[in-house]
N, C-alpha and C positions, 0 to 999 in steps of 0.2 A: 504493500500500500504506500509506504513512504517513498519507494522508488518511483512509482507512477506519478505521485503527487509532485515530487521534486522535478521530474521531467516536464510535467504540465506547467509548473511555475516558470521554469527556464524557457519553455517554448513561448509563453505569453510575453515574457520579458524581452527576448531577442526579436520578437515580432513587433515590439513597440505597442502592445495592446493592454498594458497594465492599467493605464489611466482610464481607458474605455470600459474596463471591467473591474474597476478599483475595489468596489465593495466585495465582490466575489473573490478577488485575488487576496485581499486582506484576510478574509475568512479562511481561505485555503492555507495561506501562510501561517496563520495562528494555529490551525489544526496540525499541520505537518511539523511545525517547530515545537509542538508540545508532545510529540510522540517519543517513545523510548529510543535511546540511541542504538540499541541492538537491531532496530528495524531498518537502519540505513546501510547502504553500501558507501564506500569512500567517495565514489563519483557523485553520489547524491549531494554530499556537502559542497562539492565543487560547483555543481549546478545551482544550488541555492545561493552560494556566494556570488556567482556570476549573475544570477537573477537580481540580487540586491544591487549590484553595481550598475547593471543596465537600467533598472527601474529608476535609480537615483540620478544617474548622469544624463540619461536621454529623455526621461519624462518627469523628473523632479519628485518622484514618489519614494519615500523612505520606508523600506520594509525592515523594521527593527526586531531585535530578538535579544533575550538575555542568555541564550545558549552560548557557551564558550566557543563553539565551532563557528559562530556567526557574529559574535559581539564585536570582534576586531577583524572584520572580514576583509577590509581593504585599506590600502595606504597608497597615495599617489607619490611614490618614492622618487620617480625619475631615475631609478637605478639602471645601470647599463654596463655592457662590456664593450670597451673601445676596441675596435678591430686593430690588430697589430700590437696590442699591449698586453694581451692575456692569451697566449697560445694554448693554454689548458682549457679554454672555454669550449664546451661541446654542445652543439645544437641538436645532435642526433638523439639525445635522451628524451626530448620532448616532441620530436617530429619523426615522421617515417624516414626510412633510409633514402627513399626516392626524393623526398622533400629536402633532406639534408644535402644530398648531392646537387640539387638545383640551387639551393642557397649558396653553397660553396663555389659553384660555377659563376654565379652573379658577383660574389665578393671578389673573385679573381679577375673577372672582366672589368668591374668598376675600378679596381686598383690599377690594372694595366692601362686603363684609359685616363688615369690621372685624377680619379675621384677618391681621395685619400682620407678626407675628414668626415668619415661616417662611422656609425656604430652598428654593431650586429647583436641583435637580441636585447633591445632596449626594454626594460621592465617598466611599463607605463603604470600599471597597478599590480601590487603584489599583496599576498596574504601576509598581513603583519604578524601573524602568530608563528609562521614558519618560514617567511621570506621566499615563498615560492611564487613565481609569476602567475597571475590570473589573466593578465592581458599584456602581451608584449608585441613589439614591432620587429619585423624581419630585418629590415635595413632602415636606419634612421639618420637624419641630419639635424643637428642643433645649430641653426644659423645665428649669426650675430643679432643681438637684440634690436639693432637699428635697421633690420631688413625692411625694404620698402614694399615688399609683398604684403598685402592685407587681405583679410577675409572677415566679413561681417563687421567691417569698420575697425578692427583691431589687428595689430601686427601679429602674425603667426610665424614664429621662428622654428617650429618643429615640423619636419617633413617626413612622412612615412612611405616607404616603398614596400608594399605587401606582395609577396611572391606566392602565387596560387598554383598548386598542382592539380592533378586530376580529382583528388578528393575534395577540393574546395568548390566543385561545381555539381549541379544537378544535371542528369543526363536522361535521354529518352530511354524507352524500354530496351533498345538494342545495346545501350551502354556506350555508344560511340558518339552520338550527337549531343553537344553541349546545349542545354536549355538556358541556364543562367547560374550565377553564383549561388551557393547554398545559403540557407538562412543564417547560419552561424558566421559565415564570412561577411555577409552583408551587414549583420548586426555589429560586428567588430569595427567595420569602417564607420558606421554610424556613431559608435561609442567614441572612437578616436577623434572624430570631427567635433563631437560635443565637448571634448576635452581640449580643443584648440589645435589639433593636428590638421595638417593638410595631407591628404592621402592620394596616392596613385598606385595602380596595380600592374603587375606583369604576370601573365600566365606562362606555365611551362611550355604549352603548345606554341605560343607566340615566340618564346625564346628559342625553341628548336628551329624556327625559321630564321630568326635574326642571327643566331650564332654562326650560321653557315655563310653569311654575307661577307664581302670584303671589309677590311678594317675601316675604310673611309665611310662606308654605309653604316657600320655599327656606331662609329663616333657620331654621325648625324642622328641616328636613332636616339641615342642616349641624350644628346644635347636637346633635341626636340622634346623629349619626355621630361627632362629634369630642369632645364633652364627656366621654364615658366614659373617654377617654384623658387627660383633664386639659387638652385644648386648648380654650381659650375665646376668644371674640371680645372686642373692647374693651368692649362693653356688659356682657357676662357677667363680665369681670374687675373692672369697677367695682361692679356690683350683685350679683354672684353668679349662678350658673347656675340658681338656682331649685329645685334638686333637694332642698335641705334644707327648703324651705317646706312640703313635703307631710308632714313629721314632726310 
């Protein structure tokens, strides 16, 4: 029972439907958080913590509890692992082997093309009870605070590049045709934006096409994808991104 109720709360939260059904959600939340701890699987607590985070940051709904598993559910720590400064950092523990391979390929590509000041595995929100990330960013840039790029009238200096593999998408019955990004992936983007991040995505299928192109085309691809967010490679930083030359 606790398992199905936790999943239901998570589904409503990631779909952004908590406020719409607030009375029923609060009733369900109260019921599930009063159940005996032996009724829960470990993933159930993670789903409930994520539901809290999504409801609070995307809809302004606080789902509170005195349970120790939920009382200190989140902390916007801004913790991160800087690429190139912690060779012991392993992303494979929290991701599939295929996703880890995709991540590492992008890190190598960005580094080779002169994008050096980025972070790998930025912990946006972590469980303050055990310091495990509940929401992290695959590749992140923390731009200077005086960035001229603005969103919603406020300067946004954090840029997220989310790397999506096959598991991040819904497919048709054949399993071959992509329909759209799955609910969890879409919800994560929504959460990051609500926290002031600017978000862009790259799918592994798109990367399989790009990676086979000549280096000049790859440079152009990454410049077109990242420079609108103020993310420049070392050459662009020294000489400018060239966008002003057209004026």
